[in-house]
mmCIF file of the N, C-alpha and C atoms, coordinates in Angstrom:
data_MODEL
# 
_entry.id   MODEL 
# 
loop_
_atom_site.group_PDB 
_atom_site.id 
_atom_site.type_symbol 
_atom_site.label_atom_id 
_atom_site.label_alt_id 
_atom_site.label_comp_id 
_atom_site.label_asym_id 
_atom_site.label_entity_id 
_atom_site.label_seq_id 
_atom_site.pdbx_PDB_ins_code 
_atom_site.Cartn_x 
_atom_site.Cartn_y 
_atom_site.Cartn_z 
_atom_site.occupancy 
_atom_site.B_iso_or_equiv 
_atom_site.pdbx_formal_charge 
_atom_site.auth_seq_id 
_atom_site.auth_comp_id 
_atom_site.auth_asym_id 
_atom_site.auth_atom_id 
_atom_site.pdbx_PDB_model_num 
ATOM 1   N N  . UNK A 1 1  ? 21.270 -2.526  18.348 1.00 0.00 ? 1  UNK A N  1 
ATOM 2   C CA . UNK A 1 1  ? 21.362 -3.769  19.092 1.00 0.00 ? 1  UNK A CA 1 
ATOM 3   C C  . UNK A 1 1  ? 22.502 -3.704  20.114 1.00 0.00 ? 1  UNK A C  1 
ATOM 4   N N  . UNK A 1 2  ? 23.651 -3.213  19.739 1.00 0.00 ? 2  UNK A N  1 
ATOM 5   C CA . UNK A 1 2  ? 24.801 -3.168  20.657 1.00 0.00 ? 2  UNK A CA 1 
ATOM 6   C C  . UNK A 1 2  ? 24.664 -2.057  21.700 1.00 0.00 ? 2  UNK A C  1 
ATOM 7   N N  . UNK A 1 3  ? 23.868 -1.043  21.417 1.00 0.00 ? 3  UNK A N  1 
ATOM 8   C CA . UNK A 1 3  ? 23.702 0.065   22.358 1.00 0.00 ? 3  UNK A CA 1 
ATOM 9   C C  . UNK A 1 3  ? 22.831 -0.312  23.554 1.00 0.00 ? 3  UNK A C  1 
ATOM 10  N N  . UNK A 1 4  ? 22.049 -1.374  23.432 1.00 0.00 ? 4  UNK A N  1 
ATOM 11  C CA . UNK A 1 4  ? 21.171 -1.819  24.517 1.00 0.00 ? 4  UNK A CA 1 
ATOM 12  C C  . UNK A 1 4  ? 21.612 -3.228  24.906 1.00 0.00 ? 4  UNK A C  1 
ATOM 13  N N  . UNK A 1 5  ? 22.394 -3.378  25.976 1.00 0.00 ? 5  UNK A N  1 
ATOM 14  C CA . UNK A 1 5  ? 23.028 -4.654  26.319 1.00 0.00 ? 5  UNK A CA 1 
ATOM 15  C C  . UNK A 1 5  ? 22.073 -5.836  26.479 1.00 0.00 ? 5  UNK A C  1 
ATOM 16  N N  . UNK A 1 6  ? 20.837 -5.611  26.918 1.00 0.00 ? 6  UNK A N  1 
ATOM 17  C CA . UNK A 1 6  ? 19.925 -6.743  27.115 1.00 0.00 ? 6  UNK A CA 1 
ATOM 18  C C  . UNK A 1 6  ? 19.074 -7.036  25.878 1.00 0.00 ? 6  UNK A C  1 
ATOM 19  N N  . UNK A 1 7  ? 19.332 -6.330  24.785 1.00 0.00 ? 7  UNK A N  1 
ATOM 20  C CA . UNK A 1 7  ? 18.549 -6.563  23.571 1.00 0.00 ? 7  UNK A CA 1 
ATOM 21  C C  . UNK A 1 7  ? 18.991 -7.858  22.893 1.00 0.00 ? 7  UNK A C  1 
ATOM 22  N N  . UNK A 1 8  ? 18.113 -8.371  22.064 1.00 0.00 ? 8  UNK A N  1 
ATOM 23  C CA . UNK A 1 8  ? 18.405 -9.582  21.298 1.00 0.00 ? 8  UNK A CA 1 
ATOM 24  C C  . UNK A 1 8  ? 18.057 -9.316  19.840 1.00 0.00 ? 8  UNK A C  1 
ATOM 25  N N  . UNK A 1 9  ? 18.905 -9.752  18.935 1.00 0.00 ? 9  UNK A N  1 
ATOM 26  C CA . UNK A 1 9  ? 18.659 -9.606  17.507 1.00 0.00 ? 9  UNK A CA 1 
ATOM 27  C C  . UNK A 1 9  ? 18.198 -10.955 16.966 1.00 0.00 ? 9  UNK A C  1 
ATOM 28  N N  . UNK A 1 10 ? 17.059 -10.964 16.315 1.00 0.00 ? 10 UNK A N  1 
ATOM 29  C CA . UNK A 1 10 ? 16.531 -12.190 15.719 1.00 0.00 ? 10 UNK A CA 1 
ATOM 30  C C  . UNK A 1 10 ? 16.381 -11.968 14.221 1.00 0.00 ? 10 UNK A C  1 
ATOM 31  N N  . UNK A 1 11 ? 16.966 -12.840 13.431 1.00 0.00 ? 11 UNK A N  1 
ATOM 32  C CA . UNK A 1 11 ? 16.810 -12.807 11.981 1.00 0.00 ? 11 UNK A CA 1 
ATOM 33  C C  . UNK A 1 11 ? 15.708 -13.804 11.640 1.00 0.00 ? 11 UNK A C  1 
ATOM 34  N N  . UNK A 1 12 ? 14.641 -13.318 11.035 1.00 0.00 ? 12 UNK A N  1 
ATOM 35  C CA . UNK A 1 12 ? 13.501 -14.168 10.716 1.00 0.00 ? 12 UNK A CA 1 
ATOM 36  C C  . UNK A 1 12 ? 13.620 -14.613 9.262  1.00 0.00 ? 12 UNK A C  1 
ATOM 37  N N  . UNK A 1 13 ? 13.764 -15.897 9.063  1.00 0.00 ? 13 UNK A N  1 
ATOM 38  C CA . UNK A 1 13 ? 13.925 -16.451 7.722  1.00 0.00 ? 13 UNK A CA 1 
ATOM 39  C C  . UNK A 1 13 ? 12.614 -16.323 6.939  1.00 0.00 ? 13 UNK A C  1 
ATOM 40  N N  . UNK A 1 14 ? 12.727 -15.989 5.679  1.00 0.00 ? 14 UNK A N  1 
ATOM 41  C CA . UNK A 1 14 ? 11.586 -15.879 4.759  1.00 0.00 ? 14 UNK A CA 1 
ATOM 42  C C  . UNK A 1 14 ? 10.515 -14.910 5.243  1.00 0.00 ? 14 UNK A C  1 
ATOM 43  N N  . UNK A 1 15 ? 10.913 -13.850 5.924  1.00 0.00 ? 15 UNK A N  1 
ATOM 44  C CA . UNK A 1 15 ? 9.953  -12.853 6.398  1.00 0.00 ? 15 UNK A CA 1 
ATOM 45  C C  . UNK A 1 15 ? 10.192 -11.536 5.670  1.00 0.00 ? 15 UNK A C  1 
ATOM 46  N N  . UNK A 1 16 ? 9.121  -10.806 5.483  1.00 0.00 ? 16 UNK A N  1 
ATOM 47  C CA . UNK A 1 16 ? 9.217  -9.509  4.820  1.00 0.00 ? 16 UNK A CA 1 
ATOM 48  C C  . UNK A 1 16 ? 8.901  -8.392  5.794  1.00 0.00 ? 16 UNK A C  1 
ATOM 49  N N  . UNK A 1 17 ? 8.221  -7.375  5.288  1.00 0.00 ? 17 UNK A N  1 
ATOM 50  C CA . UNK A 1 17 ? 7.939  -6.186  6.094  1.00 0.00 ? 17 UNK A CA 1 
ATOM 51  C C  . UNK A 1 17 ? 6.598  -6.252  6.808  1.00 0.00 ? 17 UNK A C  1 
ATOM 52  N N  . UNK A 1 18 ? 5.779  -7.227  6.482  1.00 0.00 ? 18 UNK A N  1 
ATOM 53  C CA . UNK A 1 18 ? 4.441  -7.318  7.061  1.00 0.00 ? 18 UNK A CA 1 
ATOM 54  C C  . UNK A 1 18 ? 4.459  -8.062  8.388  1.00 0.00 ? 18 UNK A C  1 
ATOM 55  N N  . UNK A 1 19 ? 3.811  -7.501  9.386  1.00 0.00 ? 19 UNK A N  1 
ATOM 56  C CA . UNK A 1 19 ? 3.690  -8.177  10.673 1.00 0.00 ? 19 UNK A CA 1 
ATOM 57  C C  . UNK A 1 19 ? 2.748  -9.362  10.608 1.00 0.00 ? 19 UNK A C  1 
ATOM 58  N N  . UNK A 1 20 ? 2.021  -9.507  9.508  1.00 0.00 ? 20 UNK A N  1 
ATOM 59  C CA . UNK A 1 20 ? 1.063  -10.594 9.365  1.00 0.00 ? 20 UNK A CA 1 
ATOM 60  C C  . UNK A 1 20 ? 1.632  -11.863 8.759  1.00 0.00 ? 20 UNK A C  1 
ATOM 61  N N  . UNK A 1 21 ? 2.890  -11.873 8.420  1.00 0.00 ? 21 UNK A N  1 
ATOM 62  C CA . UNK A 1 21 ? 3.503  -13.083 7.866  1.00 0.00 ? 21 UNK A CA 1 
ATOM 63  C C  . UNK A 1 21 ? 3.778  -14.077 8.983  1.00 0.00 ? 21 UNK A C  1 
ATOM 64  N N  . UNK A 1 22 ? 3.672  -15.357 8.669  1.00 0.00 ? 22 UNK A N  1 
ATOM 65  C CA . UNK A 1 22 ? 3.764  -16.412 9.688  1.00 0.00 ? 22 UNK A CA 1 
ATOM 66  C C  . UNK A 1 22 ? 5.018  -16.302 10.553 1.00 0.00 ? 22 UNK A C  1 
ATOM 67  N N  . UNK A 1 23 ? 6.166  -16.135 9.951  1.00 0.00 ? 23 UNK A N  1 
ATOM 68  C CA . UNK A 1 23 ? 7.412  -16.028 10.717 1.00 0.00 ? 23 UNK A CA 1 
ATOM 69  C C  . UNK A 1 23 ? 7.429  -14.808 11.615 1.00 0.00 ? 23 UNK A C  1 
ATOM 70  N N  . UNK A 1 24 ? 6.894  -13.700 11.119 1.00 0.00 ? 24 UNK A N  1 
ATOM 71  C CA . UNK A 1 24 ? 6.851  -12.474 11.916 1.00 0.00 ? 24 UNK A CA 1 
ATOM 72  C C  . UNK A 1 24 ? 5.865  -12.595 13.067 1.00 0.00 ? 24 UNK A C  1 
ATOM 73  N N  . UNK A 1 25 ? 4.715  -13.221 12.825 1.00 0.00 ? 25 UNK A N  1 
ATOM 74  C CA . UNK A 1 25 ? 3.726  -13.395 13.892 1.00 0.00 ? 25 UNK A CA 1 
ATOM 75  C C  . UNK A 1 25 ? 4.331  -14.194 15.030 1.00 0.00 ? 25 UNK A C  1 
ATOM 76  N N  . UNK A 1 26 ? 4.985  -15.298 14.708 1.00 0.00 ? 26 UNK A N  1 
ATOM 77  C CA . UNK A 1 26 ? 5.613  -16.137 15.737 1.00 0.00 ? 26 UNK A CA 1 
ATOM 78  C C  . UNK A 1 26 ? 6.652  -15.346 16.523 1.00 0.00 ? 26 UNK A C  1 
ATOM 79  N N  . UNK A 1 27 ? 7.488  -14.611 15.828 1.00 0.00 ? 27 UNK A N  1 
ATOM 80  C CA . UNK A 1 27 ? 8.538  -13.828 16.494 1.00 0.00 ? 27 UNK A CA 1 
ATOM 81  C C  . UNK A 1 27 ? 7.945  -12.718 17.358 1.00 0.00 ? 27 UNK A C  1 
ATOM 82  N N  . UNK A 1 28 ? 6.898  -12.065 16.882 1.00 0.00 ? 28 UNK A N  1 
ATOM 83  C CA . UNK A 1 28 ? 6.264  -10.997 17.655 1.00 0.00 ? 28 UNK A CA 1 
ATOM 84  C C  . UNK A 1 28 ? 5.595  -11.539 18.916 1.00 0.00 ? 28 UNK A C  1 
ATOM 85  N N  . UNK A 1 29 ? 4.959  -12.696 18.812 1.00 0.00 ? 29 UNK A N  1 
ATOM 86  C CA . UNK A 1 29 ? 4.327  -13.312 19.988 1.00 0.00 ? 29 UNK A CA 1 
ATOM 87  C C  . UNK A 1 29 ? 5.389  -13.690 21.012 1.00 0.00 ? 29 UNK A C  1 
ATOM 88  N N  . UNK A 1 30 ? 6.479  -14.299 20.548 1.00 0.00 ? 30 UNK A N  1 
ATOM 89  C CA . UNK A 1 30 ? 7.556  -14.675 21.479 1.00 0.00 ? 30 UNK A CA 1 
ATOM 90  C C  . UNK A 1 30 ? 8.169  -13.446 22.136 1.00 0.00 ? 30 UNK A C  1 
ATOM 91  N N  . UNK A 1 31 ? 8.395  -12.399 21.364 1.00 0.00 ? 31 UNK A N  1 
ATOM 92  C CA . UNK A 1 31 ? 8.982  -11.172 21.916 1.00 0.00 ? 31 UNK A CA 1 
ATOM 93  C C  . UNK A 1 31 ? 8.048  -10.520 22.929 1.00 0.00 ? 31 UNK A C  1 
ATOM 94  N N  . UNK A 1 32 ? 6.752  -10.528 22.639 1.00 0.00 ? 32 UNK A N  1 
ATOM 95  C CA . UNK A 1 32 ? 5.779  -9.941  23.562 1.00 0.00 ? 32 UNK A CA 1 
ATOM 96  C C  . UNK A 1 32 ? 5.728  -10.719 24.865 1.00 0.00 ? 32 UNK A C  1 
ATOM 97  N N  . UNK A 1 33 ? 5.740  -12.038 24.785 1.00 0.00 ? 33 UNK A N  1 
ATOM 98  C CA . UNK A 1 33 ? 5.744  -12.869 25.998 1.00 0.00 ? 33 UNK A CA 1 
ATOM 99  C C  . UNK A 1 33 ? 7.011  -12.636 26.818 1.00 0.00 ? 33 UNK A C  1 
ATOM 100 N N  . UNK A 1 34 ? 8.143  -12.554 26.147 1.00 0.00 ? 34 UNK A N  1 
ATOM 101 C CA . UNK A 1 34 ? 9.411  -12.304 26.841 1.00 0.00 ? 34 UNK A CA 1 
ATOM 102 C C  . UNK A 1 34 ? 9.383  -10.952 27.539 1.00 0.00 ? 34 UNK A C  1 
ATOM 103 N N  . UNK A 1 35 ? 8.881  -9.934  26.868 1.00 0.00 ? 35 UNK A N  1 
ATOM 104 C CA . UNK A 1 35 ? 8.802  -8.604  27.467 1.00 0.00 ? 35 UNK A CA 1 
ATOM 105 C C  . UNK A 1 35 ? 7.867  -8.605  28.670 1.00 0.00 ? 35 UNK A C  1 
ATOM 106 N N  . UNK A 1 36 ? 6.746  -9.298  28.578 1.00 0.00 ? 36 UNK A N  1 
ATOM 107 C CA . UNK A 1 36 ? 5.802  -9.368  29.698 1.00 0.00 ? 36 UNK A CA 1 
ATOM 108 C C  . UNK A 1 36 ? 6.453  -10.010 30.917 1.00 0.00 ? 36 UNK A C  1 
ATOM 109 N N  . UNK A 1 37 ? 7.213  -11.077 30.696 1.00 0.00 ? 37 UNK A N  1 
ATOM 110 C CA . UNK A 1 37 ? 7.911  -11.748 31.802 1.00 0.00 ? 37 UNK A CA 1 
ATOM 111 C C  . UNK A 1 37 ? 8.936  -10.813 32.421 1.00 0.00 ? 37 UNK A C  1 
ATOM 112 N N  . UNK A 1 38 ? 9.697  -10.110 31.598 1.00 0.00 ? 38 UNK A N  1 
ATOM 113 C CA . UNK A 1 38 ? 10.718 -9.187  32.120 1.00 0.00 ? 38 UNK A CA 1 
ATOM 114 C C  . UNK A 1 38 ? 10.094 -8.036  32.900 1.00 0.00 ? 38 UNK A C  1 
ATOM 115 N N  . UNK A 1 39 ? 8.938  -7.565  32.469 1.00 0.00 ? 39 UNK A N  1 
ATOM 116 C CA . UNK A 1 39 ? 8.281  -6.459  33.157 1.00 0.00 ? 39 UNK A CA 1 
ATOM 117 C C  . UNK A 1 39 ? 7.684  -6.893  34.493 1.00 0.00 ? 39 UNK A C  1 
ATOM 118 N N  . UNK A 1 40 ? 7.350  -8.181  34.626 1.00 0.00 ? 40 UNK A N  1 
ATOM 119 C CA . UNK A 1 40 ? 6.816  -8.697  35.885 1.00 0.00 ? 40 UNK A CA 1 
ATOM 120 C C  . UNK A 1 40 ? 7.890  -8.814  36.954 1.00 0.00 ? 40 UNK A C  1 
ATOM 121 N N  . UNK A 1 41 ? 9.137  -8.937  36.551 1.00 0.00 ? 41 UNK A N  1 
ATOM 122 C CA . UNK A 1 41 ? 10.235 -9.152  37.502 1.00 0.00 ? 41 UNK A CA 1 
ATOM 123 C C  . UNK A 1 41 ? 10.497 -7.938  38.351 1.00 0.00 ? 41 UNK A C  1 
# 
C-alpha cells in the first residue's frame, strides 16, 4: 500500500476470502468503477 502512492487500502467488515460475499462484491464493484474512471483520464 505505501509503495504505490495513489493506492487506497480498504478494510471490509465481515468479509472473508470469497469474492462472492456481499461486502466484497460491493468493494470490488466500487474499485472497478474507480479504476475505469482513472483509466479514462
